[in-house]
BATOR-46245 format. One line per 8 residues: number of its first residue (from 1); their letters; for each residue x, y, z negated of N, C-alpha, C. Coordinates in nm, 4 decimals, decimal comma, m for minus. Atoms other than C-alpha are relative to their C-alpha. Example, Ala and Ser with C-alpha at 12.3 -4.5 7.8 and 13.67 -1.06 7.14 Angstrom:
<sites>
1) as) 0,0890/m0,1190/0,0000/1,2300/m0,4500/m0,7800/0,0900/0,1200/0,0000 ~ m0,0820/m0,1190/0,0060/1,3670/m0,1060/m0,7140/m0,0770/0,1090/m0,0730;
</sites>
This chain:
<sites>
1) xxxxxxxx) m0,1029/0,1657/0,1350/12,6300/8,7955/m4,5105/0,0893/0,1270/m0,0607 ~ m0,1029/m0,0134/0,0233/12,7873/8,9562/m4,7229/0,1708/m0,0441/m0,0126 ~ m0,1630/0,0839/0,0111/13,1887/8,9521/m4,7472/0,0240/m0,0304/m0,1318 ~ m0,0817/0,0637/0,1605/13,3905/8,7407/m5,0216/0,0064/0,1712/m0,0359 ~ m0,0942/m0,1052/0,0500/13,5242/9,0941/m5,0820/m0,1375/0,0636/m0,1118 ~ 0,1157/m0,0216/0,0657/13,1915/9,2421/m5,1375/m0,0479/m0,0514/m0,1829 ~ 0,0135/0,1052/0,1544/13,1318/8,9210/m5,3972/0,0830/0,0690/m0,1087 ~ m0,0595/m0,0138/0,1275/13,4020/8,9923/m5,5466/m0,0016/0,1129/m0,0824;
9) xxxxxxxx) 0,0563/m0,1123/0,0710/13,3483/9,3298/m5,6199/m0,1141/m0,0310/m0,1109 ~ 0,1030/m0,0455/0,0389/13,0302/9,2749/m5,7415/0,0389/m0,1417/m0,1143 ~ m0,0330/0,0893/0,0849/13,1365/8,9607/m5,9455/0,0870/0,0278/m0,1533 ~ m0,0888/m0,0417/0,1282/13,3957/9,1794/m6,1508/m0,0772/0,1173/m0,0367 ~ 0,0595/m0,0863/0,0763/13,1518/9,4740/m6,1871/m0,1587/m0,0611/m0,1221 ~ 0,0708/0,0951/0,0641/12,9370/9,2042/m6,3715/0,0629/m0,0186/m0,1123 ~ m0,0441/0,0377/0,1679/13,1729/9,0847/m6,6357/0,0448/0,1106/0,0050 ~ m0,0819/m0,1017/0,1445/13,3306/9,3835/m6,7239/m0,1043/0,1084/0,0148;
17) xxxxxxxx) 0,0530/m0,0993/0,1191/12,9652/9,5655/m6,8028/m0,0793/m0,1181/m0,0508 ~ 0,0501/0,0908/0,0666/12,8239/9,2479/m6,9152/m0,0420/m0,0104/m0,1467 ~ 0,1029/m0,0038/0,1302/12,7466/9,2983/m7,2697/m0,0571/0,1789/m0,0386 ~ 0,0682/m0,1166/m0,0168/12,5986/9,6614/m7,1412/m0,0928/m0,0244/0,0616 ~ 0,1975/0,0409/m0,0229/12,2253/9,7135/m7,0963/m0,0270/0,1796/0,0156 ~ 0,0157/m0,1490/m0,0446/12,0373/10,0359/m6,9976/m0,0641/0,0495/m0,1371 ~ 0,0528/m0,0422/0,0766/11,8685/10,2396/m7,2203/m0,1921/m0,0028/m0,0054 ~ 0,1274/0,0424/m0,0687/11,5393/10,1459/m7,0669/m0,1295/m0,1214/m0,1467;
25) xxxxxxxx) 0,0640/0,1027/0,0530/11,2502/9,9804/m7,2819/0,1118/m0,1389/m0,0380 ~ m0,0440/0,1351/m0,0304/11,3574/9,6024/m7,1811/0,1080/0,0095/0,0017 ~ m0,1459/0,0095/m0,0152/11,7116/9,6670/m7,2234/0,0395/m0,0390/0,1254 ~ m0,0732/0,0307/m0,1017/11,7837/9,6084/m6,8598/0,1646/0,0158/0,0096 ~ m0,1189/m0,0046/m0,0408/12,1433/9,4713/m6,7602/0,0645/0,1242/0,1003 ~ m0,0668/m0,1045/m0,0575/12,3200/9,7245/m6,6685/0,0010/m0,0341/0,1598 ~ m0,0281/0,0502/m0,0820/12,4890/9,5640/m6,3935/m0,1309/m0,0846/0,1327 ~ 0,1172/m0,0184/m0,0918/12,0964/9,5754/m6,2151/0,0147/0,1356/0,0505;
33) xxxxxxxx) m0,0393/m0,1627/m0,0605/12,1653/9,9616/m6,1620/0,0939/0,0414/0,1296 ~ m0,1554/m0,0362/m0,0810/12,5282/9,8864/m6,0122/m0,0566/m0,0780/0,1401 ~ m0,0044/0,0670/m0,0727/12,3792/9,6014/m5,7969/m0,1836/0,1011/0,1193 ~ m0,0143/m0,0991/m0,0461/12,0908/9,8833/m5,7185/m0,0126/0,0490/0,1256 ~ m0,0600/m0,1162/m0,0945/12,2527/10,1359/m5,6006/0,0273/0,0070/0,1770 ~ m0,1039/0,0106/m0,1280/12,4981/9,9249/m5,3217/m0,1906/m0,0758/0,0840 ~ 0,1272/0,0709/m0,0516/12,0712/9,7818/m5,2427/m0,0664/0,1570/0,1105 ~ 0,0966/m0,0847/m0,0059/11,9725/10,1194/m5,1872/0,0812/0,0505/0,1937;
41) xxxxxxxx) m0,0867/m0,0432/m0,0826/12,2536/10,1999/m4,9802/m0,0393/m0,0604/0,1589 ~ m0,0378/0,0512/m0,1873/12,2387/9,9274/m4,7098/m0,1350/0,0089/0,0298 ~ 0,1049/0,0655/m0,0815/11,8850/9,9554/m4,6396/m0,0535/0,1956/m0,0161 ~ 0,0025/m0,1106/m0,1278/11,9352/10,3289/m4,5763/0,1151/0,0344/0,0752 ~ m0,0804/0,0744/m0,0505/12,1444/10,1832/m4,3474/0,1416/0,0120/0,0030 ~ m0,1384/0,0768/0,0184/12,4899/10,1655/m4,4872/0,0808/m0,1164/m0,0200 ~ m0,0071/0,1201/m0,0450/12,7018/9,9568/m4,2998/0,1805/0,0108/m0,0760 ~ m0,0564/m0,0059/0,0594/13,0217/10,0757/m4,4842/0,0625/m0,1046/m0,0996;
49) xxxxxxxx) m0,0804/0,0781/0,1232/13,2155/9,8030/m4,6558/0,0349/0,0255/m0,1359 ~ m0,0757/m0,0097/0,0614/13,4251/10,0029/m4,8988/m0,1153/0,0593/m0,1181 ~ 0,1340/m0,0396/0,1234/13,0916/10,2244/m4,9986/m0,0269/m0,0679/m0,0806 ~ 0,0109/0,0645/0,1305/12,9616/9,9056/m5,1010/0,0489/m0,0323/m0,0827 ~ m0,0531/0,0114/0,1125/13,2060/9,7763/m5,2776/0,0121/0,1564/m0,1510 ~ 0,0225/m0,0784/0,0440/13,2497/10,1258/m5,4184/m0,1136/0,0254/m0,1236 ~ 0,1206/0,0431/0,0792/12,8879/10,1119/m5,5165/m0,0241/m0,0952/m0,1204 ~ m0,0314/0,1183/0,0992/12,9382/9,8273/m5,7524/0,0262/0,0500/m0,1166;
57) xxxxxxxx) m0,1684/m0,0265/0,0806/13,2424/9,9364/m5,9239/m0,0282/0,1870/m0,0532 ~ m0,0311/m0,1092/m0,0255/13,1363/10,2835/m5,9189/m0,0113/0,0689/m0,1898 ~ m0,0109/m0,0191/0,0945/13,1075/10,3076/m6,3170/0,0063/m0,0816/m0,1509 ~ m0,1117/0,1623/0,0629/13,3526/10,0129/m6,4243/0,1255/0,0874/m0,0657 ~ m0,0879/m0,1104/0,0557/13,6297/10,3146/m6,4608/m0,0231/0,0421/m0,1157 ~ 0,0482/m0,1126/0,0983/13,4093/10,5685/m6,6933/m0,0450/m0,1156/m0,1011 ~ 0,0870/0,0921/0,0596/13,2410/10,2783/m6,8736/0,0193/m0,1142/m0,0665 ~ m0,1298/0,1335/0,0580/13,5302/9,9834/m6,9160/0,0873/0,0108/m0,0271;
65) xxxxxxxx) m0,1408/0,0482/m0,0046/13,8696/9,9048/m6,9560/0,0058/m0,0057/0,1002 ~ m0,0661/0,0289/m0,1817/13,9166/9,9039/m6,6355/0,0728/0,1687/0,0202 ~ m0,0884/m0,1384/m0,0354/14,1864/10,1399/m6,4695/0,0316/0,0285/0,1520 ~ m0,0297/m0,0551/m0,1537/14,2630/10,3142/m6,1226/0,0805/m0,1153/0,0527 ~ m0,0963/0,0613/m0,0408/14,5315/10,1164/m6,1044/m0,0539/m0,1384/0,0268 ~ 0,0597/0,1397/m0,0117/14,3698/9,7435/m6,1757/m0,0703/0,0275/0,1546 ~ 0,0412/m0,0112/m0,1356/14,0739/9,8622/m5,8750/0,1156/m0,0100/0,0927 ~ m0,0919/m0,0594/m0,1273/14,3980/9,9985/m5,6126/0,0139/m0,1860/m0,0215;
73) xxxxxxxx) m0,0713/0,1572/m0,0249/14,5497/9,6194/m5,7409/m0,1039/m0,1008/0,0801 ~ 0,0518/0,0339/m0,0360/14,2132/9,4633/m5,6954/m0,0789/m0,0301/0,1439 ~ 0,0510/m0,0488/m0,1377/14,0477/9,6099/m5,4330/0,0517/0,0919/0,1278 ~ m0,0603/m0,0686/m0,1101/14,2622/9,8695/m5,2547/0,0206/0,1005/0,0003 ~ 0,0587/m0,1446/0,0267/14,2705/10,2188/m5,1974/m0,1464/0,0581/0,0015 ~ 0,1634/m0,0432/m0,0985/13,9892/10,3087/m5,0174/m0,0353/m0,0032/m0,1632 ~ 0,1259/m0,0118/0,1154/13,7771/10,1603/m5,3268/m0,0182/0,0542/m0,0848 ~ m0,0494/m0,0558/0,1256/14,0011/10,2744/m5,5787/m0,0640/0,1960/0,0101;
81) xxxxxxxx) 0,0326/m0,1104/m0,1236/13,9518/10,5904/m5,3848/m0,1234/0,1028/m0,0469 ~ 0,1467/0,0009/0,0165/13,5774/10,6272/m5,4099/m0,0193/m0,0155/m0,1270 ~ 0,0339/m0,0286/0,1436/13,5537/10,5255/m5,7353/0,0180/0,1312/m0,0767 ~ m0,0815/m0,1264/0,1041/13,8314/10,8053/m5,8754/m0,1322/0,1508/0,0583 ~ 0,0928/m0,0830/m0,0319/13,5521/11,0618/m5,6915/m0,1069/0,0162/m0,0876 ~ 0,1356/0,0130/0,0684/13,2861/10,9171/m5,8586/0,0218/m0,0253/m0,1854 ~ m0,0125/0,0238/0,1151/13,4280/10,8804/m6,2073/0,0109/0,1534/m0,0642 ~ m0,0291/m0,1115/0,0854/13,3524/11,1436/m6,4659/0,0940/0,0438/m0,1191;
89) xxxxxxxx) m0,1240/0,0220/0,1202/13,6120/11,2835/m6,7024/m0,0798/m0,0464/m0,1529 ~ 0,0887/0,0397/0,1254/13,4927/11,1018/m7,0740/0,0947/0,1378/m0,0817 ~ m0,0988/m0,0693/0,0324/13,7684/11,3771/m7,2131/m0,0774/0,1395/m0,0257 ~ 0,0596/m0,0884/m0,0005/13,5421/11,6476/m7,1683/m0,1969/m0,0327/0,0102 ~ 0,0901/m0,0063/0,0226/13,2108/11,7799/m7,2942/m0,1200/m0,0433/0,1084 ~ 0,1065/0,1191/m0,0652/12,8836/11,5747/m7,2192/m0,0540/0,1555/0,1239 ~ 0,0879/m0,1306/0,0010/12,7764/11,9759/m7,0962/0,0920/0,0067/0,1670 ~ m0,1454/m0,0589/m0,0078/13,1290/12,0266/m6,9117/m0,0291/m0,0905/0,1441;
97) xxxxxxxx) 0,0103/0,0570/m0,1185/13,0517/11,7184/m6,6829/m0,0928/m0,0280/0,0782 ~ 0,0767/0,0058/m0,0908/12,7539/11,7474/m6,5988/m0,0044/0,1648/0,1288 ~ m0,0036/m0,1428/m0,0908/12,8261/12,1074/m6,4624/0,1123/m0,0019/0,1519 ~ m0,1106/0,0826/m0,1010/13,1366/11,9401/m6,2960/m0,0914/m0,0653/0,1411 ~ 0,1501/0,0603/m0,1087/12,8267/11,7204/m6,0920/m0,0210/0,1089/0,0037 ~ 0,0448/m0,0923/m0,1342/12,6869/11,9790/m5,9155/0,0872/0,1089/0,0082 ~ m0,1087/m0,0889/m0,0967/13,0019/12,1794/m5,8696/0,0898/m0,0715/0,1031 ~ m0,0019/0,0835/m0,0362/13,1359/11,9000/m5,7336/m0,0564/m0,1624/0,1331;
105) xxxxxxxx) 0,1188/0,0655/m0,0975/12,8769/11,7682/m5,5127/0,0487/0,0355/0,1508 ~ m0,0430/m0,0341/m0,1474/12,9613/11,9522/m5,2131/0,1243/m0,0431/0,0228 ~ m0,1379/0,0172/m0,0050/13,3338/11,9177/m5,2417/m0,0169/m0,1459/m0,0308 ~ m0,0787/0,1035/0,0121/13,3140/11,5292/m5,2491/m0,0340/m0,0711/0,1863 ~ m0,0057/0,0618/m0,0901/13,3900/11,3584/m4,9430/m0,1596/m0,0712/0,0445 ~ 0,1249/0,0248/m0,1012/13,0423/11,2440/m4,7007/m0,0115/m0,1952/m0,1217 ~ 0,0294/0,1602/0,0084/13,0913/10,8720/m4,8007/m0,0137/m0,0397/m0,2162 ~ m0,0044/m0,0452/0,1641/13,1325/10,9566/m5,2137/m0,1117/0,0553/m0,0238;
113) xxxxxxxx) 0,1138/0,0000/0,0347/12,8025/11,0936/m5,1709/m0,1012/m0,0199/0,0042 ~ 0,0642/0,1560/0,0590/12,6976/10,8069/m5,0465/m0,1244/m0,0475/m0,1004 ~ 0,0566/0,0487/0,1485/12,6580/10,6774/m5,3821/0,0170/0,1142/m0,0956 ~ 0,0776/m0,0549/0,1159/12,6075/10,9719/m5,5373/m0,1751/0,0069/m0,0112 ~ 0,2008/m0,0099/m0,0469/12,2372/10,9762/m5,3290/m0,0307/m0,1580/m0,1255 ~ 0,0449/0,1495/0,0665/12,2050/10,6353/m5,4525/m0,0182/m0,0612/m0,1387 ~ m0,0397/m0,0047/0,2064/12,3051/10,6763/m5,8252/m0,1266/0,0581/m0,0085 ~ 0,1323/m0,1463/m0,0041/12,0651/11,0001/m5,8038/m0,1818/m0,0984/m0,0406;
121) xxxxxxxx) 0,0542/0,0663/0,0035/11,8118/10,7500/m5,6789/m0,0744/m0,0271/m0,0730 ~ 0,1185/0,1287/0,1255/11,7679/10,4649/m5,8828/0,0369/0,0645/m0,1236 ~ 0,0252/m0,0420/0,1574/11,8378/10,7087/m6,1852/m0,1636/0,0118/m0,0180 ~ 0,1823/m0,0472/m0,0204/11,5039/10,8926/m6,1000/m0,0891/m0,1137/m0,0085 ~ 0,0973/0,1217/m0,0429/11,3128/10,5940/m5,9741/m0,0424/m0,0569/m0,1778 ~ 0,0371/0,0303/0,1741/11,3645/10,4692/m6,3893/m0,0580/0,0979/m0,0497 ~ 0,1295/m0,0873/0,1251/11,2794/10,7594/m6,5901/m0,1459/0,0300/0,1070 ~ 0,1429/m0,0714/m0,0140/10,9601/10,8232/m6,3858/m0,0406/m0,1030/m0,0742;
129) xxxxxxxx) 0,1112/0,1161/0,0652/10,8555/10,4651/m6,5359/0,0055/0,0009/m0,1453 ~ m0,0187/0,0074/0,1271/11,0452/10,4773/m6,8304/0,1123/0,1126/m0,0607 ~ m0,0656/m0,0381/0,1315/11,1889/10,6774/m7,1105/0,1162/m0,0118/m0,0494 ~ m0,0960/0,1236/0,1083/11,5012/10,5799/m7,2628/0,0433/0,0161/m0,0891 ~ m0,0308/m0,0065/0,1347/11,5618/10,5337/m7,5495/0,0523/0,0746/m0,0944 ~ m0,1085/m0,1050/0,0299/11,6977/10,8118/m7,7825/m0,0837/0,0937/0,0387 ~ m0,0143/m0,1850/m0,0797/11,5554/11,1092/m7,5132/m0,2077/0,0500/m0,0576 ~ 0,1026/m0,0302/0,0534/11,2803/11,3337/m7,5724/m0,0701/m0,0044/0,1332;
137) xxxxxxxx) 0,0702/m0,0339/m0,1299/11,0179/11,4263/m7,2713/0,0855/0,0921/0,0622 ~ 0,0016/m0,1289/m0,0347/11,2003/11,7727/m7,2670/0,1554/m0,0497/0,0330 ~ m0,1601/0,0871/m0,0767/11,5903/11,5244/m7,2156/m0,0513/m0,0477/0,1401 ~ 0,0031/0,0374/m0,1547/11,4154/11,3652/m6,9120/m0,0501/0,1272/0,1036 ~ 0,0332/m0,1172/m0,0909/11,2673/11,6692/m6,7555/0,1188/0,0493/0,0540 ~ m0,1087/m0,0849/m0,0256/11,5608/11,8532/m6,8214/0,1307/m0,0954/0,1218 ~ m0,0882/0,1373/m0,0707/11,7757/11,4857/m6,6267/0,0142/0,0979/0,1849 ~ 0,0356/0,0234/m0,1462/11,5406/11,5657/m6,2943/0,0478/0,1469/0,0375;
145) xxxxxxxx) m0,0557/m0,1353/m0,0234/11,6129/11,9458/m6,2977/0,1942/0,0107/0,0449 ~ m0,1244/m0,0290/m0,0373/11,9593/11,8771/m6,2994/0,0683/m0,0998/0,0752 ~ m0,0362/0,1779/m0,0747/12,0177/11,5138/m6,0704/m0,0940/0,1625/0,1228 ~ m0,0031/m0,0461/m0,1390/11,8837/11,7768/m5,8451/0,0235/0,1599/0,0642 ~ m0,1311/m0,0877/m0,0598/12,0916/12,0734/m5,8454/0,1638/m0,1209/0,0647 ~ m0,0487/0,0804/m0,0167/12,2955/11,7861/m5,8261/0,0361/m0,0329/0,1637 ~ 0,0578/0,0766/m0,1690/12,1555/11,6294/m5,4691/m0,0113/0,1510/0,0693 ~ 0,0086/m0,1457/m0,1416/12,0981/12,0054/m5,3272/0,1155/0,0600/0,0641;
153) xxxxxxxx) m0,1512/0,0255/m0,0911/12,4991/11,9993/m5,2821/0,0532/m0,0381/0,0066 ~ m0,0268/0,0928/m0,0848/12,4886/11,7394/m5,0925/m0,0868/m0,0234/0,1394 ~ 0,1029/0,0142/m0,1785/12,2425/11,8195/m4,8097/0,0187/m0,0469/0,0768 ~ 0,0113/0,0794/m0,2069/12,2189/11,6656/m4,4404/0,1074/m0,1484/m0,0235 ~ m0,0490/0,0958/0,0083/12,4175/11,3740/m4,6118/m0,0092/m0,1825/0,0695 ~ 0,1420/0,1109/m0,0424/12,1197/11,0910/m4,5185/m0,1067/0,0220/m0,0488 ~ 0,0701/m0,0084/m0,0324/11,8451/11,1700/m4,4284/m0,0892/m0,0823/m0,0444 ~ 0,0492/0,0370/0,0657/11,6667/10,8892/m4,5527/0,0330/0,0004/m0,1413;
161) xxxxxxxx) m0,0602/m0,0111/0,1580/11,8441/10,8789/m4,9360/m0,0986/0,1611/m0,0486 ~ 0,0530/m0,1365/0,0209/11,7253/11,2601/m4,9080/m0,1662/0,0093/m0,0541 ~ 0,1724/m0,0563/0,0118/11,3602/11,2305/m4,8097/m0,0258/m0,0506/m0,1758 ~ 0,0246/0,0427/0,1268/11,3178/10,9832/m5,1176/m0,0077/0,0740/m0,0974 ~ m0,0329/m0,0881/0,1408/11,4811/11,2180/m5,3714/m0,1468/0,0710/m0,0040 ~ 0,1183/m0,1359/0,0118/11,2492/11,4845/m5,2500/m0,0888/m0,0697/m0,0062 ~ 0,0751/0,0430/0,0945/10,9854/11,2680/m5,3253/m0,0577/m0,0041/m0,1063 ~ 0,0708/0,0924/0,0673/10,9741/11,2033/m5,6310/0,0795/0,1724/m0,0444;
169) xxxxxxx) 0,0754/m0,0884/0,0659/11,0635/11,5542/m5,6933/m0,0955/0,0914/0,0361 ~ 0,2021/m0,0943/0,0106/10,7212/11,7020/m5,5373/m0,0211/m0,0335/m0,1514 ~ 0,1637/0,0633/0,0655/10,5520/11,4717/m5,7557/0,0409/0,0889/m0,1376 ~ m0,0069/m0,0896/0,1526/10,8012/11,6854/m6,0763/0,0097/0,1070/0,0056 ~ 0,0311/m0,2110/m0,0833/10,6961/12,0349/m5,8648/0,1160/0,0691/m0,0552 ~ m0,0986/m0,1396/0,0367/11,0492/12,1519/m5,8396/0,1093/0,0220/0,1650 ~ m0,0266/m0,0735/m0,1247/11,0657/12,1641/m5,4536/m0,0410/0,1339/0,0659;
</sites>
């Protein structure tokens, strides 16, 4: 059964991301992605409430007006610190952010790596089915290659998640 703290984090994320949509053809509500990431973790055996809460909050600072101070006040230092590990610096160019994700993946804490793996898994599952609006086929393929580089720097984190990611990479001839 979900704890009250987890449900509050989910409610907060849903409210903060309420106007955001994915770039798939159906413009799926963004909150679905956050729920998927947390569900993927639970299915992989992750029971750490801080990890599950940070999973639903992992994009809230990057994509909304929420600050790390807000997260710390509402959800504590642990959750805020995990989200901080997962948040890209939007002042940097996109290519630099992508490079840093590859580089920083290996240095992330194990708990943050769980969330990164689940996030990549959900994104890749979606990309297998849908090409985002405005993306070329080449851009979609580049995302698979880049995601594999990020994942490769987190090997040994969670066998279940990595096996599911490897199935996707195998279908793209990336193994």
